[in-house]
PDB file of N, CA, C and O in Angstrom:
ATOM      1  N   MET A   1       6.799  -3.009  -0.298  1.00  0.00           N
ATOM      2  CA  MET A   1       7.382  -1.872  -0.853  1.00  0.00           C
ATOM      3  C   MET A   1       8.701  -1.340  -0.231  1.00  0.00           C
ATOM      4  O   MET A   1       9.436  -1.953   0.543  1.00  0.00           O
ATOM      5  N   LEU A   2       8.860  -0.086  -0.714  1.00  0.00           N
ATOM      6  CA  LEU A   2      10.768   0.693   0.308  1.00  0.00           C
ATOM      7  C   LEU A   2      10.094   2.295   0.177  1.00  0.00           C
ATOM      8  O   LEU A   2       9.626   2.699  -0.887  1.00  0.00           O
ATOM      9  N   LYS A   3      10.119   2.937   1.151  1.00  0.00           N
ATOM     10  CA  LYS A   3       9.829   3.928   1.576  1.00  0.00           C
ATOM     11  C   LYS A   3      11.466   4.361   2.017  1.00  0.00           C
ATOM     12  O   LYS A   3      12.193   3.574   2.622  1.00  0.00           O
ATOM     13  N   PRO A   4      11.970   5.972   1.536  1.00  0.00           N
ATOM     14  CA  PRO A   4      13.231   6.398   1.927  1.00  0.00           C
ATOM     15  C   PRO A   4      12.425   7.180   3.659  1.00  0.00           C
ATOM     16  O   PRO A   4      11.262   7.579   3.711  1.00  0.00           O
ATOM     17  N   ILE A   5      13.525   7.215   5.002  1.00  0.00           N
ATOM     18  CA  ILE A   5      13.267   7.140   5.801  1.00  0.00           C
ATOM     19  C   ILE A   5      12.696   8.756   6.129  1.00  0.00           C
ATOM     20  O   ILE A   5      11.725   8.906   6.871  1.00  0.00           O
ATOM     21  N   LYS A   6      13.476  10.070   5.431  1.00  0.00           N
ATOM     22  CA  LYS A   6      13.187  11.644   5.467  1.00  0.00           C
ATOM     23  C   LYS A   6      12.083  11.556   4.695  1.00  0.00           C
ATOM     24  O   LYS A   6      12.067  11.000   3.597  1.00  0.00           O
ATOM     25  N   GLY A   7      11.160  12.076   5.212  1.00  0.00           N
ATOM     26  CA  GLY A   7       9.876  12.603   4.489  1.00  0.00           C
ATOM     27  C   GLY A   7       9.037  12.225   5.339  1.00  0.00           C
ATOM     28  O   GLY A   7       9.361  12.227   6.527  1.00  0.00           O
ATOM     29  N   SER A   8       8.142  11.933   5.058  1.00  0.00           N
ATOM     30  CA  SER A   8       6.353  11.588   5.470  1.00  0.00           C
ATOM     31  C   SER A   8       6.793  10.336   6.474  1.00  0.00           C
ATOM     32  O   SER A   8       7.511   9.368   6.224  1.00  0.00           O
ATOM     33  N   SER A   9       6.144  10.682   7.629  1.00  0.00           N
ATOM     34  CA  SER A   9       5.700   9.486   8.308  1.00  0.00           C
ATOM     35  C   SER A   9       4.879   8.307   7.896  1.00  0.00           C
ATOM     36  O   SER A   9       3.757   8.697   7.574  1.00  0.00           O
ATOM     37  N   ILE A  10       5.016   6.988   7.782  1.00  0.00           N
ATOM     38  CA  ILE A  10       3.546   6.086   7.532  1.00  0.00           C
ATOM     39  C   ILE A  10       2.325   6.354   7.793  1.00  0.00           C
ATOM     40  O   ILE A  10       1.280   6.136   7.179  1.00  0.00           O
ATOM     41  N   ILE A  11       2.654   7.049   9.160  1.00  0.00           N
ATOM     42  CA  ILE A  11       1.028   7.740   9.617  1.00  0.00           C
ATOM     43  C   ILE A  11       0.132   8.807   8.402  1.00  0.00           C
ATOM     44  O   ILE A  11      -0.982   9.016   7.921  1.00  0.00           O
ATOM     45  N   ASP A  12       1.309   9.172   8.373  1.00  0.00           N
ATOM     46  CA  ASP A  12       0.613  10.273   7.342  1.00  0.00           C
ATOM     47  C   ASP A  12       0.352   9.584   5.519  1.00  0.00           C
ATOM     48  O   ASP A  12      -0.319   9.964   4.560  1.00  0.00           O
ATOM     49  N   LEU A  13       1.431   8.253   5.811  1.00  0.00           N
ATOM     50  CA  LEU A  13       1.143   8.787   4.080  1.00  0.00           C
ATOM     51  C   LEU A  13       0.051   6.914   4.741  1.00  0.00           C
ATOM     52  O   LEU A  13       0.093   6.016   3.899  1.00  0.00           O
ATOM     53  N   ALA A  14      -0.405   6.718   5.512  1.00  0.00           N
ATOM     54  CA  ALA A  14      -1.463   5.857   6.143  1.00  0.00           C
ATOM     55  C   ALA A  14      -3.188   6.684   5.568  1.00  0.00           C
ATOM     56  O   ALA A  14      -4.194   6.276   4.988  1.00  0.00           O
ATOM     57  N   SER A  15      -2.548   8.488   6.360  1.00  0.00           N
ATOM     58  CA  SER A  15      -3.939   9.257   6.342  1.00  0.00           C
ATOM     59  C   SER A  15      -3.923   9.710   4.081  1.00  0.00           C
ATOM     60  O   SER A  15      -4.748  10.158   3.285  1.00  0.00           O
ATOM     61  N   LYS A  16      -2.937   9.378   4.030  1.00  0.00           N
ATOM     62  CA  LYS A  16      -3.384  10.412   2.209  1.00  0.00           C
ATOM     63  C   LYS A  16      -3.620   9.399   1.495  1.00  0.00           C
ATOM     64  O   LYS A  16      -4.034   9.572   0.349  1.00  0.00           O
ATOM     65  N   LEU A  17      -3.350   7.723   2.151  1.00  0.00           N
ATOM     66  CA  LEU A  17      -4.081   6.662   1.064  1.00  0.00           C
ATOM     67  C   LEU A  17      -5.647   6.504   0.952  1.00  0.00           C
ATOM     68  O   LEU A  17      -6.491   6.287   0.083  1.00  0.00           O
ATOM     69  N   THR A  18      -5.549   6.792   2.661  1.00  0.00           N
ATOM     70  CA  THR A  18      -6.989   6.291   2.856  1.00  0.00           C
ATOM     71  C   THR A  18      -8.082   8.122   2.297  1.00  0.00           C
ATOM     72  O   THR A  18      -9.304   7.995   2.388  1.00  0.00           O
ATOM     73  N   SER A  19      -7.789   8.924   2.022  1.00  0.00           N
ATOM     74  CA  SER A  19      -8.757   9.629   1.040  1.00  0.00           C
ATOM     75  C   SER A  19      -8.870   9.915  -0.179  1.00  0.00           C
ATOM     76  O   SER A  19      -9.402  10.809  -0.837  1.00  0.00           O
ATOM     77  N   LEU A  20      -8.063   8.672  -0.442  1.00  0.00           N
ATOM     78  CA  LEU A  20      -7.897   8.519  -2.050  1.00  0.00           C
ATOM     79  C   LEU A  20      -9.631   7.904  -2.139  1.00  0.00           C
ATOM     80  O   LEU A  20     -10.176   7.371  -1.173  1.00  0.00           O
ATOM     81  N   ASP A  21     -10.451   8.157  -3.773  1.00  0.00           N
ATOM     82  CA  ASP A  21     -12.011   7.538  -3.743  1.00  0.00           C
ATOM     83  C   ASP A  21     -11.368   6.089  -3.650  1.00  0.00           C
ATOM     84  O   ASP A  21     -10.481   5.582  -4.336  1.00  0.00           O
ATOM     85  N   GLY A  22     -12.222   5.498  -2.403  1.00  0.00           N
ATOM     86  CA  GLY A  22     -12.967   4.108  -3.415  1.00  0.00           C
ATOM     87  C   GLY A  22     -12.055   3.295  -1.432  1.00  0.00           C
ATOM     88  O   GLY A  22     -12.225   2.369  -0.639  1.00  0.00           O
ATOM     89  N   VAL A  23     -11.561   3.960  -1.550  1.00  0.00           N
ATOM     90  CA  VAL A  23     -10.107   3.277  -0.613  1.00  0.00           C
ATOM     91  C   VAL A  23     -10.831   3.377   0.999  1.00  0.00           C
ATOM     92  O   VAL A  23     -10.674   4.451   1.580  1.00  0.00           O
ATOM     93  N   ASP A  24     -11.528   2.400   1.634  1.00  0.00           N
ATOM     94  CA  ASP A  24     -11.901   2.319   2.910  1.00  0.00           C
ATOM     95  C   ASP A  24     -11.239   2.444   3.927  1.00  0.00           C
ATOM     96  O   ASP A  24     -11.444   3.303   4.785  1.00  0.00           O
ATOM     97  N   GLY A  25      -9.898   1.146   3.965  1.00  0.00           N
ATOM     98  CA  GLY A  25      -9.341   0.870   5.215  1.00  0.00           C
ATOM     99  C   GLY A  25      -7.877   0.670   4.708  1.00  0.00           C
ATOM    100  O   GLY A  25      -7.662  -0.298   3.978  1.00  0.00           O
ATOM    101  N   VAL A  26      -6.846   1.520   5.044  1.00  0.00           N
ATOM    102  CA  VAL A  26      -5.371   0.802   4.500  1.00  0.00           C
ATOM    103  C   VAL A  26      -4.437   0.409   5.913  1.00  0.00           C
ATOM    104  O   VAL A  26      -4.513   1.148   6.895  1.00  0.00           O
ATOM    105  N   ASN A  27      -3.904  -0.332   5.919  1.00  0.00           N
ATOM    106  CA  ASN A  27      -2.546  -0.943   7.145  1.00  0.00           C
ATOM    107  C   ASN A  27      -1.044  -1.124   6.461  1.00  0.00           C
ATOM    108  O   ASN A  27      -0.613  -1.950   5.657  1.00  0.00           O
ATOM    109  N   ILE A  28      -0.450  -0.014   7.120  1.00  0.00           N
ATOM    110  CA  ILE A  28       1.307  -0.125   7.095  1.00  0.00           C
ATOM    111  C   ILE A  28       1.756  -0.398   8.142  1.00  0.00           C
ATOM    112  O   ILE A  28       1.659   0.206   9.210  1.00  0.00           O
ATOM    113  N   MET A  29       2.589  -1.889   7.738  1.00  0.00           N
ATOM    114  CA  MET A  29       3.416  -2.541   8.984  1.00  0.00           C
ATOM    115  C   MET A  29       4.885  -2.472   8.211  1.00  0.00           C
ATOM    116  O   MET A  29       5.196  -2.983   7.135  1.00  0.00           O
ATOM    117  N   VAL A  30       5.778  -1.574   9.227  1.00  0.00           N
ATOM    118  CA  VAL A  30       6.925  -1.873   9.122  1.00  0.00           C
ATOM    119  C   VAL A  30       8.258  -3.322   8.674  1.00  0.00           C
ATOM    120  O   VAL A  30       9.275  -2.737   9.047  1.00  0.00           O
ATOM    121  N   THR A  31       8.519  -4.045   8.400  1.00  0.00           N
ATOM    122  CA  THR A  31       9.097  -5.097   7.859  1.00  0.00           C
ATOM    123  C   THR A  31      10.277  -4.680   8.088  1.00  0.00           C
ATOM    124  O   THR A  31      10.552  -5.146   9.193  1.00  0.00           O
ATOM    125  N   ASP A  32      11.019  -4.170   7.771  1.00  0.00           N
ATOM    126  CA  ASP A  32      12.255  -3.917   8.084  1.00  0.00           C
ATOM    127  C   ASP A  32      12.869  -2.784   7.714  1.00  0.00           C
ATOM    128  O   ASP A  32      12.202  -2.166   6.883  1.00  0.00           O
ATOM    129  N   MET A  33      14.384  -2.017   8.155  1.00  0.00           N
ATOM    130  CA  MET A  33      15.059  -0.520   8.696  1.00  0.00           C
ATOM    131  C   MET A  33      16.724  -1.041   8.365  1.00  0.00           C
ATOM    132  O   MET A  33      17.378  -2.048   8.640  1.00  0.00           O
ATOM    133  N   ASP A  34      16.990   0.247   7.621  1.00  0.00           N
ATOM    134  CA  ASP A  34      17.846   0.803   7.468  1.00  0.00           C
ATOM    135  C   ASP A  34      18.610   2.232   7.386  1.00  0.00           C
ATOM    136  O   ASP A  34      17.862   3.210   7.367  1.00  0.00           O
ATOM    137  N   VAL A  35      19.610   2.408   7.349  1.00  0.00           N
ATOM    138  CA  VAL A  35      20.186   3.990   7.256  1.00  0.00           C
ATOM    139  C   VAL A  35      18.574   5.130   6.972  1.00  0.00           C
ATOM    140  O   VAL A  35      17.838   5.862   7.633  1.00  0.00           O
ATOM    141  N   GLU A  36      18.727   4.642   5.580  1.00  0.00           N
ATOM    142  CA  GLU A  36      18.573   5.422   4.523  1.00  0.00           C
ATOM    143  C   GLU A  36      16.994   5.042   4.175  1.00  0.00           C
ATOM    144  O   GLU A  36      16.314   5.881   3.584  1.00  0.00           O
ATOM    145  N   THR A  37      16.304   3.488   4.635  1.00  0.00           N
ATOM    146  CA  THR A  37      15.068   3.149   3.683  1.00  0.00           C
ATOM    147  C   THR A  37      14.699   2.037   4.599  1.00  0.00           C
ATOM    148  O   THR A  37      15.392   1.357   5.356  1.00  0.00           O
ATOM    149  N   MET A  38      12.757   2.026   4.190  1.00  0.00           N
ATOM    150  CA  MET A  38      12.065   1.324   5.270  1.00  0.00           C
ATOM    151  C   MET A  38      11.330   0.619   4.886  1.00  0.00           C
ATOM    152  O   MET A  38      10.179   1.007   4.687  1.00  0.00           O
ATOM    153  N   GLY A  39      11.745  -0.829   4.604  1.00  0.00           N
ATOM    154  CA  GLY A  39      10.881  -1.177   4.290  1.00  0.00           C
ATOM    155  C   GLY A  39       9.090  -1.714   4.654  1.00  0.00           C
ATOM    156  O   GLY A  39       8.881  -2.303   5.715  1.00  0.00           O
ATOM    157  N   LEU A  40       7.733  -1.394   3.526  1.00  0.00           N
ATOM    158  CA  LEU A  40       6.771  -1.360   4.475  1.00  0.00           C
ATOM    159  C   LEU A  40       5.998  -2.517   3.285  1.00  0.00           C
ATOM    160  O   LEU A  40       6.308  -2.793   2.126  1.00  0.00           O
ATOM    161  N   SER A  41       4.832  -3.028   4.218  1.00  0.00           N
ATOM    162  CA  SER A  41       3.358  -4.186   3.869  1.00  0.00           C
ATOM    163  C   SER A  41       2.707  -3.143   4.159  1.00  0.00           C
ATOM    164  O   SER A  41       2.482  -2.381   5.100  1.00  0.00           O
ATOM    165  N   ILE A  42       2.315  -3.422   2.434  1.00  0.00           N
ATOM    166  CA  ILE A  42       1.348  -1.885   3.367  1.00  0.00           C
ATOM    167  C   ILE A  42      -0.315  -2.565   1.985  1.00  0.00           C
ATOM    168  O   ILE A  42      -0.447  -2.613   0.762  1.00  0.00           O
ATOM    169  N   VAL A  43      -1.097  -2.893   3.080  1.00  0.00           N
ATOM    170  CA  VAL A  43      -2.084  -3.430   3.117  1.00  0.00           C
ATOM    171  C   VAL A  43      -3.598  -2.010   2.338  1.00  0.00           C
ATOM    172  O   VAL A  43      -3.741  -0.928   2.908  1.00  0.00           O
ATOM    173  N   VAL A  44      -4.518  -2.411   1.006  1.00  0.00           N
ATOM    174  CA  VAL A  44      -5.053  -1.061   0.882  1.00  0.00           C
ATOM    175  C   VAL A  44      -6.769  -2.049   0.195  1.00  0.00           C
ATOM    176  O   VAL A  44      -6.914  -2.897  -0.685  1.00  0.00           O
ATOM    177  N   GLU A  45      -7.696  -1.405   1.090  1.00  0.00           N
ATOM    178  CA  GLU A  45      -8.774  -2.251   0.636  1.00  0.00           C
ATOM    179  C   GLU A  45      -9.557  -1.626   0.221  1.00  0.00           C
ATOM    180  O   GLU A  45      -9.176  -0.457   0.284  1.00  0.00           O
ATOM    181  N   GLY A  46     -10.728  -1.718  -0.303  1.00  0.00           N
ATOM    182  CA  GLY A  46     -12.213  -0.688  -0.664  1.00  0.00           C
ATOM    183  C   GLY A  46     -12.821  -0.939  -1.770  1.00  0.00           C
ATOM    184  O   GLY A  46     -12.122  -1.605  -2.533  1.00  0.00           O
ATOM    185  N   GLU A  47     -13.726  -0.704  -2.121  1.00  0.00           N
ATOM    186  CA  GLU A  47     -13.865  -0.964  -4.033  1.00  0.00           C
ATOM    187  C   GLU A  47     -13.988  -0.648  -4.828  1.00  0.00           C
ATOM    188  O   GLU A  47     -15.214  -0.536  -4.847  1.00  0.00           O
ATOM    189  N   ASN A  48     -13.607  -0.289  -5.848  1.00  0.00           N
ATOM    190  CA  ASN A  48     -13.253   0.544  -7.365  1.00  0.00           C
ATOM    191  C   ASN A  48     -12.305   1.163  -7.036  1.00  0.00           C
ATOM    192  O   ASN A  48     -12.381   2.390  -7.095  1.00  0.00           O
ATOM    193  N   ILE A  49     -11.266   0.627  -6.646  1.00  0.00           N
ATOM    194  CA  ILE A  49      -9.966   1.944  -6.131  1.00  0.00           C
ATOM    195  C   ILE A  49      -8.926   2.047  -7.525  1.00  0.00           C
ATOM    196  O   ILE A  49      -8.169   1.436  -8.280  1.00  0.00           O
ATOM    197  N   ASP A  50      -9.385   2.982  -7.281  1.00  0.00           N
ATOM    198  CA  ASP A  50      -7.410   3.135  -9.357  1.00  0.00           C
ATOM    199  C   ASP A  50      -6.381   3.072  -8.323  1.00  0.00           C
ATOM    200  O   ASP A  50      -6.102   3.717  -7.312  1.00  0.00           O
ATOM    201  N   PHE A  51      -5.927   2.074  -8.935  1.00  0.00           N
ATOM    202  CA  PHE A  51      -4.841   1.060  -8.751  1.00  0.00           C
ATOM    203  C   PHE A  51      -3.768   2.887  -8.867  1.00  0.00           C
ATOM    204  O   PHE A  51      -2.914   3.504  -8.230  1.00  0.00           O
ATOM    205  N   TYR A  52      -4.647   3.025 -10.194  1.00  0.00           N
ATOM    206  CA  TYR A  52      -3.134   4.229 -10.731  1.00  0.00           C
ATOM    207  C   TYR A  52      -2.589   5.819  -9.329  1.00  0.00           C
ATOM    208  O   TYR A  52      -1.488   6.147  -8.887  1.00  0.00           O
ATOM    209  N   GLU A  53      -4.093   6.413  -9.071  1.00  0.00           N
ATOM    210  CA  GLU A  53      -4.326   6.687  -8.244  1.00  0.00           C
ATOM    211  C   GLU A  53      -3.336   6.471  -6.423  1.00  0.00           C
ATOM    212  O   GLU A  53      -2.803   7.133  -5.532  1.00  0.00           O
ATOM    213  N   VAL A  54      -3.671   4.982  -6.860  1.00  0.00           N
ATOM    214  CA  VAL A  54      -3.375   4.551  -5.344  1.00  0.00           C
ATOM    215  C   VAL A  54      -1.277   4.495  -5.260  1.00  0.00           C
ATOM    216  O   VAL A  54      -0.872   4.292  -4.115  1.00  0.00           O
ATOM    217  N   LYS A  55      -0.272   4.641  -6.230  1.00  0.00           N
ATOM    218  CA  LYS A  55       1.118   4.379  -7.474  1.00  0.00           C
ATOM    219  C   LYS A  55       1.539   5.806  -6.895  1.00  0.00           C
ATOM    220  O   LYS A  55       2.427   6.228  -6.153  1.00  0.00           O
ATOM    221  N   LYS A  56       0.412   6.363  -7.632  1.00  0.00           N
ATOM    222  CA  LYS A  56       0.474   7.817  -7.560  1.00  0.00           C
ATOM    223  C   LYS A  56       1.366   8.070  -6.419  1.00  0.00           C
ATOM    224  O   LYS A  56       2.540   8.067  -6.048  1.00  0.00           O
ATOM    225  N   THR A  57       0.216   8.276  -6.093  1.00  0.00           N
ATOM    226  CA  THR A  57       0.238   8.825  -4.283  1.00  0.00           C
ATOM    227  C   THR A  57       1.744   8.432  -3.365  1.00  0.00           C
ATOM    228  O   THR A  57       2.379   9.026  -2.494  1.00  0.00           O
ATOM    229  N   LEU A  58       1.970   6.559  -4.382  1.00  0.00           N
ATOM    230  CA  LEU A  58       3.400   6.241  -3.114  1.00  0.00           C
ATOM    231  C   LEU A  58       4.431   6.390  -3.800  1.00  0.00           C
ATOM    232  O   LEU A  58       5.604   6.270  -3.445  1.00  0.00           O
ATOM    233  N   GLU A  59       3.899   6.724  -5.060  1.00  0.00           N
ATOM    234  CA  GLU A  59       5.578   7.400  -5.589  1.00  0.00           C
ATOM    235  C   GLU A  59       5.797   9.035  -5.925  1.00  0.00           C
ATOM    236  O   GLU A  59       6.673   9.411  -6.703  1.00  0.00           O
ATOM    237  N   GLU A  60       4.791  10.044  -5.163  1.00  0.00           N
ATOM    238  CA  GLU A  60       5.039  11.334  -4.787  1.00  0.00           C
ATOM    239  C   GLU A  60       5.761  10.974  -3.081  1.00  0.00           C
ATOM    240  O   GLU A  60       6.845  11.517  -2.865  1.00  0.00           O
ATOM    241  N   GLU A  61       5.378  10.410  -2.351  1.00  0.00           N
ATOM    242  CA  GLU A  61       6.641  10.057  -1.362  1.00  0.00           C
ATOM    243  C   GLU A  61       7.693   8.906  -1.427  1.00  0.00           C
ATOM    244  O   GLU A  61       8.136   8.091  -0.617  1.00  0.00           O
ATOM    245  N   GLY A  62       7.886   9.176  -2.662  1.00  0.00           N
ATOM    246  CA  GLY A  62       9.494   8.649  -2.369  1.00  0.00           C
ATOM    247  C   GLY A  62       9.391   7.268  -2.340  1.00  0.00           C
ATOM    248  O   GLY A  62      10.419   6.650  -2.058  1.00  0.00           O
ATOM    249  N   CYS A  63       8.170   6.521  -2.616  1.00  0.00           N
ATOM    250  CA  CYS A  63       7.980   4.640  -2.043  1.00  0.00           C
ATOM    251  C   CYS A  63       8.234   3.885  -3.621  1.00  0.00           C
ATOM    252  O   CYS A  63       7.630   4.343  -4.591  1.00  0.00           O
ATOM    253  N   ALA A  64       8.951   2.980  -3.738  1.00  0.00           N
ATOM    254  CA  ALA A  64       9.524   1.909  -4.579  1.00  0.00           C
ATOM    255  C   ALA A  64       8.155   0.633  -5.042  1.00  0.00           C
ATOM    256  O   ALA A  64       8.671  -0.455  -4.786  1.00  0.00           O
ATOM    257  N   ILE A  65       7.328   0.492  -5.354  1.00  0.00           N
ATOM    258  CA  ILE A  65       6.269  -0.720  -5.335  1.00  0.00           C
ATOM    259  C   ILE A  65       7.303  -1.430  -5.697  1.00  0.00           C
ATOM    260  O   ILE A  65       7.983  -0.978  -6.618  1.00  0.00           O
ATOM    261  N   HIS A  66       7.854  -3.262  -4.813  1.00  0.00           N
ATOM    262  CA  HIS A  66       8.736  -3.957  -5.403  1.00  0.00           C
ATOM    263  C   HIS A  66       7.872  -5.751  -6.168  1.00  0.00           C
ATOM    264  O   HIS A  66       8.253  -6.604  -6.969  1.00  0.00           O
ATOM    265  N   SER A  67       6.530  -5.524  -5.267  1.00  0.00           N
ATOM    266  CA  SER A  67       5.014  -6.018  -5.657  1.00  0.00           C
ATOM    267  C   SER A  67       3.789  -5.405  -5.273  1.00  0.00           C
ATOM    268  O   SER A  67       3.476  -4.545  -4.449  1.00  0.00           O
ATOM    269  N   ILE A  68       2.818  -6.526  -6.625  1.00  0.00           N
ATOM    270  CA  ILE A  68       1.535  -6.695  -5.686  1.00  0.00           C
ATOM    271  C   ILE A  68       1.244  -8.309  -5.420  1.00  0.00           C
ATOM    272  O   ILE A  68       0.942  -9.141  -6.276  1.00  0.00           O
ATOM    273  N   ASP A  69       1.373  -8.461  -4.378  1.00  0.00           N
ATOM    274  CA  ASP A  69       1.051 -10.076  -3.903  1.00  0.00           C
ATOM    275  C   ASP A  69      -0.309 -10.434  -4.438  1.00  0.00           C
ATOM    276  O   ASP A  69      -0.406 -11.453  -5.121  1.00  0.00           O
ATOM    277  N   GLU A  70      -1.567  -9.555  -4.147  1.00  0.00           N
ATOM    278  CA  GLU A  70      -3.043 -10.650  -3.562  1.00  0.00           C
ATOM    279  C   GLU A  70      -4.214  -9.345  -4.913  1.00  0.00           C
ATOM    280  O   GLU A  70      -4.322  -8.167  -4.573  1.00  0.00           O
ATOM    281  N   VAL A  71      -4.688  -9.673  -5.833  1.00  0.00           N
ATOM    282  CA  VAL A  71      -5.700  -8.865  -6.682  1.00  0.00           C
ATOM    283  C   VAL A  71      -7.293  -9.411  -6.105  1.00  0.00           C
ATOM    284  O   VAL A  71      -7.533 -10.614  -5.999  1.00  0.00           O
ATOM    285  N   ALA A  72      -7.745  -8.938  -5.951  1.00  0.00           N
ATOM    286  CA  ALA A  72      -9.193  -9.330  -5.643  1.00  0.00           C
ATOM    287  C   ALA A  72     -10.520  -8.772  -6.619  1.00  0.00           C
ATOM    288  O   ALA A  72     -10.961  -7.684  -6.249  1.00  0.00           O
ATOM    289  N   GLY A  73     -10.918  -9.134  -7.318  1.00  0.00           N
ATOM    290  CA  GLY A  73     -12.311  -8.720  -8.189  1.00  0.00           C
ATOM    291  C   GLY A  73     -13.071  -9.366  -8.632  1.00  0.00           C
ATOM    292  O   GLY A  73     -12.942 -10.542  -8.973  1.00  0.00           O
ATOM    293  N   GLY A  74     -14.076  -8.635  -8.705  1.00  0.00           N
ATOM    294  CA  GLY A  74     -15.678  -9.509  -9.672  1.00  0.00           C
ATOM    295  C   GLY A  74     -16.461  -8.936  -8.790  1.00  0.00           C
ATOM    296  O   GLY A  74     -16.514  -8.002  -7.990  1.00  0.00           O
ATOM    297  N   LYS A  75     -17.377 -10.315  -9.451  1.00  0.00           N
ATOM    298  CA  LYS A  75     -19.034  -9.886  -8.343  1.00  0.00           C
ATOM    299  C   LYS A  75     -18.612 -10.328  -7.289  1.00  0.00           C
ATOM    300  O   LYS A  75     -18.758  -9.521  -6.371  1.00  0.00           O
ATOM    301  N   ARG A  76     -17.952 -11.656  -6.885  1.00  0.00           N
ATOM    302  CA  ARG A  76     -17.718 -12.398  -5.674  1.00  0.00           C
ATOM    303  C   ARG A  76     -16.741 -12.940  -6.000  1.00  0.00           C
ATOM    304  O   ARG A  76     -16.362 -13.552  -6.999  1.00  0.00           O
ATOM    305  N   LEU A  77     -15.911 -12.375  -4.052  1.00  0.00           N
ATOM    306  CA  LEU A  77     -14.718 -12.447  -3.827  1.00  0.00           C
ATOM    307  C   LEU A  77     -14.484 -13.935  -3.408  1.00  0.00           C
ATOM    308  O   LEU A  77     -15.304 -14.538  -2.716  1.00  0.00           O
ATOM    309  N   ILE A  78     -13.199 -14.558  -3.910  1.00  0.00           N
ATOM    310  CA  ILE A  78     -13.089 -16.575  -4.045  1.00  0.00           C
ATOM    311  C   ILE A  78     -11.256 -16.377  -2.653  1.00  0.00           C
ATOM    312  O   ILE A  78     -10.104 -15.971  -2.504  1.00  0.00           O
ATOM    313  N   GLU A  79     -12.173 -16.919  -2.209  1.00  0.00           N
ATOM    314  CA  GLU A  79     -10.937 -17.744  -1.074  1.00  0.00           C
ATOM    315  C   GLU A  79      -9.890 -17.671  -1.669  1.00  0.00           C
ATOM    316  O   GLU A  79      -9.667 -18.138  -2.786  1.00  0.00           O
ATOM    317  N   GLY A  80      -8.849 -16.841  -0.705  1.00  0.00           N
ATOM    318  CA  GLY A  80      -7.584 -16.977  -1.706  1.00  0.00           C
ATOM    319  C   GLY A  80      -6.594 -18.528  -1.252  1.00  0.00           C
ATOM    320  O   GLY A  80      -6.529 -18.981  -0.109  1.00  0.00           O
ATOM    321  N   ARG A  81      -6.003 -19.034  -2.305  1.00  0.00           N
ATOM    322  CA  ARG A  81      -5.659 -20.108  -1.526  1.00  0.00           C
ATOM    323  C   ARG A  81      -3.620 -20.409  -0.921  1.00  0.00           C
ATOM    324  O   ARG A  81      -2.661 -20.510  -1.687  1.00  0.00           O
ATOM    325  N   LYS A  82      -3.596 -20.462   0.363  1.00  0.00           N
ATOM    326  CA  LYS A  82      -2.893 -20.696   0.760  1.00  0.00           C
ATOM    327  C   LYS A  82      -1.132 -22.723   0.133  1.00  0.00           C
ATOM    328  O   LYS A  82      -1.007 -23.932  -0.058  1.00  0.00           O
ATOM    329  N   VAL A  83      -0.063 -20.641   0.208  1.00  0.00           N
ATOM    330  CA  VAL A  83       0.616 -21.106  -1.480  1.00  0.00           C
ATOM    331  C   VAL A  83       2.096 -21.650   0.229  1.00  0.00           C
ATOM    332  O   VAL A  83       2.268 -21.049   1.290  1.00  0.00           O
ATOM    333  N   LYS A  84       2.668 -22.703  -0.204  1.00  0.00           N
ATOM    334  CA  LYS A  84       3.822 -23.627   1.086  1.00  0.00           C
ATOM    335  C   LYS A  84       5.010 -22.841   0.473  1.00  0.00           C
ATOM    336  O   LYS A  84       6.150 -23.005   0.910  1.00  0.00           O
TER     337      LYS A  84
END
């Protein structure tokens, strides 16, 4: 995830994401930074999360999603496999 340096802080971004229906928790970690942008790793947890609302909120803050690395769903969760 890339976010412009200008604009909301990651604290404000986390607050906006946690206010969305279905979101129980958010973890945001800065992975790198340059003059205009910061790279972020964002984990969003909860039940019945509306991905499109999360995406809309991130895009309104000027963020660009680079990848979605894991999704869990169904009646029971399956343990993730470690990738080498």
